[in-house]
Every structure is written in C-alpha cells, then in structure tokens.
N, C-alpha and C positions, 0 to 999 in steps of 0.2 A: 661955420655954422651954421643946419643943413637948419630952415625950417621945417624941415617937416621932420626931424626926427621929436616922436617924443627925449623929452627933460630928465638932468639925468648926474646927478651928485657924482663931485668929484669921488669920494668916499663913505660909505654909508656910517650914518654914527652904528649902528647896530656890531657896524662890524667889526671898529678896530680898537686899542685900548682908551680907558679915560684916561680922560689931561694931566698931563704926566707923568701918567704910567711909560714902562717900558712893553711892550706886551712878549711873550717868551716865543719864543723858537720855535719851530718845527725841533731841530733837535732837543729843544729841556721838554721840549711834549712828547717826544718816544722817549725817549731815557725819562720819564715819569711815570709811564704803561709800561715800562717795559719793568723796574723798580716793583711803579707801586704791585703790577700784576703775582712776582713775582715774594710780594711781602703776605699777598690778601692769600697766598698755596700756601706758604709756607705755617703760615696762621690756622689755617681751613686743615692740614695737614693736624697740627701741631695739636686740635684742638678734637681730631675725629678718634686719636692716640687715645688719649688723655676717656677720651668723654666713651671710650666702651662699647660704638657704633657698633649693631649687630650687621651680620657680612646676610641675615634673608631683610636691615630694610627697604623696604617699597619706598625705591625708586621714586617716588612721588612726596613722598616724606625727602628723601635728600637731594630732587632742584629744587623746590623751596627754602628749603635750609640754606642749599648755595646761592640763591638769587637772596632771600633774607638778609645775608654775611655780605656778598657787593653793596650789598643799597645800605646797612648795618659801617661800613669798616667806611666808606664813604660821608657818613651823614655826618658822623660823633668826632669822625680828622675837620670833613673841605667845613664842616657846621660849625663846630668848637673856634679851632683854629688857623680855620682855611690854607690849613697848609696838609698835605701826607708829608711820610715815607718817604719819598721822590721828589717832591717838592720841597722836602727839607732840603733834599742832596744838592736839586735844582736853585738851593734856594732859588726861589717861587712860590708866588701864593695867590692864590683867587679873591673875586674881590667883587661888588657886582659893577652895571657898564657908570657907574658915579667915583670912582675907588675907593664905597666902602666895603665895611664886611657885607658878605653876602644875608641877606636873609634861609630859616631855614629850608626854608621852603621850596627857592630856584636851591639850593642844595641836594632836594631832593630830587626837581626838574632834575636837574644833570643828573642826578643817579640813575632815575628811570631811564632819563634817555640813552646808555650808555648799549641799552639790553638792543639799541635799534639795529636792528643785521646793516653787515654795512658801515656802521658811526666811524668807526674807528678813520677809515676812508674817504669819510668827510673835510678830512686833512691833507686832500691830495690838489682843492680848490685849486682858489687862487682871494680866499682869505685865511688867515694866519689859522683859524678858530673851526671847529668844529663843531656841525651840530650841536650836544648837549652843551657848548656854552651859547649860542646863541639863541638857539628856545628857553634857555633857564637865562636870557641876558647876566648870563656870567661870563669875565677874563678870564687868563690865566698873563698874570705879570710878574717878572723883572722883580725882585724887591731894592 
C-alpha cells in the first residue's frame, strides 16, 4: 500500500448493478441495441408509408420528428414497462440504482443521452454500463 496514492474504492457504487441484481452482459446489451434499432426503423417506415408523407417535406421537420420518435419510443416503453422489444427478447429490464422502476425523468435523460456522439462506444471501457446508464443513474439487469 502506497501512502501517497489517492484513496480508491474497490468498485464505484454508481457503476455496478443494484444489490441482488445481475447486470446484463455486453452481448445482451448489443442484442438489445440491434433489435430496438430494427423495431424503431420498421415502425418509422410503416408510419411514414401510411402517413402519406410528401417527398418535398422540409428536412428539418423530418429530422425533428425522427428525434422525437426515438425519445418517445424509449420514454413510453422503458418508462411504463421497463422493457423494449429487445429487452423482452434478452430477458433484461431497466432499473434505477436501487433496483426499482426508474422515474420518467430518468428515462428521459437516458433517452437524450443516446444522442451523444460515440455514446455506443462507451461500452468498451471497464464498466459494463454506457454513458446513458451512468448519466441517468439507471442500469440494465437480467430478469
């Protein structure tokens, strides 16, 4: 033990899963991303097809609607049910740091964080959680 080193905790409590919960692996998290991305795109295309969108719609409107769609997708599914289609398949769910159902504000912050550039690469660090988990104080755990 070096007396000149700054004190370090064994594991930061904000990085781990809630007590008694098993954190979802990176493979499960990646599977969630792929399934949910596919579902979001399919639903967006179906809504666009039946919505009769014009080809000359302003791009700003299309981008704004797609951003609201992504936030709404996660806000409704994770906020109300704690799961998305990807999480249903992988048998995982979103919880807060205490293992309880997260608040809608936490899910909103979690959804906004997904827009941070390179956020998906945050899973390649030491922690199994990404920035959208850490910044919203939520975790994805196995059911």
